[in-house]
N, C-alpha and C positions, 0 to 999 in steps of 0.2 A: 836292777831288775831280777829277778824271781830267774832262778834256771826254769822253771815250771813255763812261766811264764813268757821266756826265750825258746823255751822248745818250740811253744802253742804258732810263735812268728815265725821259726825254721819253717813248722811244715806247714801253715798258710801259705807262705812264700812259694813252698817245692807245691805243692799243688795247684796253686796260681798258673807258677808256670808248664805244668804237667799239661794243665787246660789246653794255654796258650799254644804248646806245641804240638798236639793235638790238632787245636783248632786250624794252627799253621797252615803243619799238614795236609789237612783235609783241602782247606784250600789251596793248595800247589799241585794238590793230586786233581782236582778236578778243573782248576785252571789248564795244567797240562794237555787235559779229556777234552773240554769243552771248550774253552777258551783261545787268547793268542792269534786272531785273524791277522793283526795287522802285521805279527810278527811273519803270516804267508808273504807279506808286500816284498819283508828284508829279504826275506830267503828266495824266493823268484827272485829279487835283482840281482844276488848272487850267481846263482845259478842263470843268469840268462850275460851276464858280465863274462863267464867259464867260455859263454858257445859267443862271443864278440855280438849281440843281439841289439835287440834296442830297449834302453830300459824304459821309456815314455812312450804309452802305450794306451789310447785312452780307452780301446778295447775294455780295458781290466774295468772303467766304468771308475764305483765308487773305492774300490780296492787300486788307485794310482799311485804305482810310484815318484813322491813327493821329495827326497831327498837328493847329494848333489849330484852326483856319476863320481867321484871322489870316495865315497861313504860306501858305494858298491861296493870299487875297489876294495875298500878297507875292509869291509865283511866277508867279501867272496870267498874265503876258506872252507867257509860254512853250508857253501852249498853245492861245497864235495862231498856233503853227509845228507845221507835221507831227511826227507822232513822231519819224521819225528825224531831223531834221535840230535839232530840242530834244536829241536825245540825244546828237548830235556838240558842241551846247553844254555840254552839264551834263556828258560828261567830259572837256572841253575846259576847264571853270570846275575842276573837280575839280585838272585838274593844276597849277590856276595857286593855287588856297586852298594844297594842299599845299610850293611853291615855298613862299607867303608864308609860313608858319607854321615853313617852317623858316628859310628869312633871320630872320625876328623871333625864334625863337629864338637864337639865333645872336647876332645885336645884344644880347640880351637880358643873355647870358653871356659875350661877350666884347666890345662894343663895335666902334670900328670896325675892331675888329684881323682881319686876314687870317686866316682861319682856317685848321687843318693841315690839312697835305693829306689825304684821304680822310673826314675827318670828316662832311663830305654824307652821304657814298657811306656810311658806318659806319649811322650814324643810319636811313638807308634800311632798309640791310639787319637792324638790330635789329628795327626796327620792322612790316618786310616783311607779316607777319600782317595785320596793320591795314589797314594801309592800302590792299595788294592784293584784299581782301575789300570794304573800302568802297567802288572804283572799279567791282568787280564786279558787286556791289548795284546800282552806282549811288544809293547813299544819301549823306545829312547832313550828317554830321556835319562835314566838314572846312569846310562852308559854315559850319555853327554854330562851330566852334572859329578862323575870322578873325573875325567879331564878337567874341568875347570876345578874342582878340590887340588888337585896335580898343579894345577898355574897356583891356584891360590898361595899354597904352599911352595911353591918356589919363588916368587913373589916377593912375598914375606922373607927368606933365606935368601934374598940377591940373586938370583939365579934368571937374572931377564932372559935369557938365549934358550933356557929348559922353559917359561915360564912360556913365553911369546909360543913357541912347539903346543904343546898343552891347551893352549889359548887355539889355536887354529886346530886341533883335532877336535876340538866339542865346533868351533863353526859350520864345521863339516856337515856336521849332523845334523845343526840348527844355525842359523845367521844369528837368534838370539845372544848369543855370549856376546855380542860383538859392543853390546850396553858398557864393557868392562873401561872397552878402548877409551870415549870421551872423560871416563874419570881417571884412566892414568896418568892420560894427557893434566887432566887438570891440577894430579899432585907429582907430572913432573916425571912420570916414570919412562922412557921414553925408549930406551932396551925391548920392555916385552913388546912393547908397539912395532919396534922395529922388524923385532924376531917374528909375532903372530904375522907381519905382510912379508916375509920374506918365506916365509913357512907356506903362508896360505900360498902364495903362488906355484911351490912346487909341487901342494897337491893338487890346488886345480888344475894343474897339466900333468901329472901322474895317471889318468884313464889313457892320455895318450901311447901307452906303452902295451897297452891292450886296439884299441881302436885305432893306431894313427889320430895327428894333427886334426886333421881334416872329422875322422870318425869323431873325438871329441869336443870338437867348435858343434858341430851336429846334437851332440848331447845336452851341450850346456842351453846350449839354442831349445832343445825341449823340453831342457828343465822348467826354462824361463817358460816356454807358452805352457807348462800343467799351470804350472803356478799364476801365471796370470790369467788363465780360462775359470780354472777352479774353483778359490778362494773366493773370490766377492762374491760368490752364492751362500759363503756357507756365514759372510760378517755377522750375521743376525741371528745365528742359529745359537739354538737353546742350551750347546754344550761348547759353546765360545765363552768363555768367564773370563775376558780378557777386560778395556778399558773400551775397544771398538764395539765387541761385542753390546755392553753395559748399556752404550750407547746410544748405536740403532737402534737396541731391542725400544727404549726407553722414546725416542725421539723421534724416527721414521717411522712409518704406514706400515709395520713389520708382520705376518701371520699373528703373533702369539696375543694381541689384543692387550698386550700391557701399557703403549704408547703414551705418556700424556701430549705431544706434540708430534706435528706433520713435519720436520723441516726438513730441508733439500736436503739432498749425499756433503754439497760442495761445506755446508755453513759445520753438519754435525761431524764430519772429519776436524774442519776450526779446530774448536772446540777441542776435540779428540787431542789431538798436536797441543792443544793450548794445557789441557790437562796433563800430559808426557812430561812436555817442557818444564812447566812449576814442578811437578812431583822431585826431577832430575834435578832443579837447582834448589829443590829444598834439602837433595839429599847432599850436596856441595854445602849448604850451610850447615846442615847438622856435621859432614866431615871438617868444619873448619873448627866449629865447638869441640870437639874431639880433644884439644889440643888444652884445653880444659877439664877432661878426663885424667885423675891422677887415683893411682892403684882402685879400677874401678873393677867392678863386678868380675869384666871377662878378660881371660887373658889377655886377649890380645884388643888393643884398644877401636881394631876396626873392624870387627865382628857385625855392629849397626851396621854399617853402611856395606861391607859384604850382603848379609843377611837381605838389603833392602835393595841389592841388585839381583840378588840369584832370583829375588819375589818380581820387582821391575822387569826381569825378562819376559813372564807370563805375560803380568800385568799390560805392558806395553803392546804385545807382539798384536796384529791384526787379526790371527787367529791361535786363539791362547787358548786350547782343550783344558777343563777344570783336572787331567791328572796332570798337565803340566807344573801342576803348582808342588811336583815331589821337590819344585827347586826350597820350597817351605823347611825344609826340616830344619836346617842354620837358629833360623829365626824362632819355629816352637821352639826348638832345645833351648836357646837359651832363655826363651822364657818360661817356660815351665820350670827351668834351675833356677830364676829371679824369682816363681811362685814358692818356691818349693824353700830355698835357703832364707827367704822374710818370713816366713813362716806364715804366708799369707797377708801383712799388714800392711799389705799395699791395695787395699783394695779395690782401687782406681781399674790396676792391671789386672788382682785377677778378676774383677766383674768382665771387663773388658777380654780376656783371655775367655773366661768360661761363654760369655756371650758369641765369642769366634766358634767355639768349638756347635752349641748349639745349631748355628748354620748352617755351618759347615758338615758337620759330619752326622749330627742325631737326624736332619732331616736326610731322610736316604726312603727309595721308596720299600726297603726291607720293614722299617718301623711307623714309618706313616700312609704308604702305599706311591705306587705308582701315579698318581694325578697331583698327590700333593709335592710331590719331587719335583715332576715338569714345572707344575708353580714355582718352584722355587728356583730351581733352572732361570726359568724366563724375570722371574725377578730380580736374579742376579743375587741369590742369600752369600755364593759362594765371594764375591765380589765384595759385599759387604763387609763381609768375615773377612777378607785378605786386609781391606781398609782397614780393623781393627786392629788385627797385628801390626800394621802399622801404624797405625797411632799410638801402642802400645809400647814398640819400638823407640819413635822419638823421644816418648814420656823419659825413658831411662837415658837419653841422648842427651836434655834440655836439662837434666834434672842431675845430670854429672856421676849417674848408677852406670853407665857403662859409655 
């Protein structure tokens, strides 16, 4: 390659990153000024802990606090700060969390090797629908994912006690990371499970320091009441892109008029649980096939299992909002790297990955309008896009590529 051509490529790359930085800074500025409504829930809970107030109040209406009492205690320090400063710290923290998640994903796949040009940029593009929404709302998934990646790192290094502690910290934010427990048991990795149980017991009791034992019990009861009352009406919601939302919208009499059948909720629940069990058993089958993978694409042969488990956290959740698929960063990083590494020779994976990008990212209200965007949510396009990712990951394992 000539020096002049090399300079042109360098200039193009610099210009691209300058445009990207300007766009990201503009997005963050707009998010700080007009967004992060969900973070108000977290900040309000932090201030309530400091004043020993009740965390679960139905007068909060749409902005109910639905996290555990332990998480409110964990974030209590931000309650000491004015909301404007706390919001700034939170959005910067989300950026750091996303950076760490991408770096750890790359390390799990490539080790210390330098990534191909634009790998991070393409991964951000393929997952943009998720992390953009996550940051705009000021949600907690990126923080939870940092704890999960720390758990994975400690597990791989044989530090079971630390692994259990980090998984417990993730669980007090949302219970969905518990999906790692049966996987650990299946692989006879019992030390992290024992550590998880012990750490969880301590974390559940920790709010007693502030509220007393009886007060903590009342909080746990309030948490259970809030979840049992507020969750069922949202199962068929368009933004619920889990298997529950998928089956409920298509198979029950929902207000979105996309249902093909009108089955009872009992039957639909049975179908959902059968699908969840089937997919998890398929994961365990793929895990057994990992023994036949030698010198595969990924630095760690468990990358497929971890990618699927991270996706399943949202796919199997009764309320899996589409921004929760931030957990798919590892999966998309692996697939983008594979397509770039093979220079698009695997046409099936390349086409499926492109189709997933179209279903998940390109169909949004900025490009196609709100009506088409809403219809795509009713029809669970994001679920279909994620299922294509699962197919791609399965192909890599079944083909002994990774």
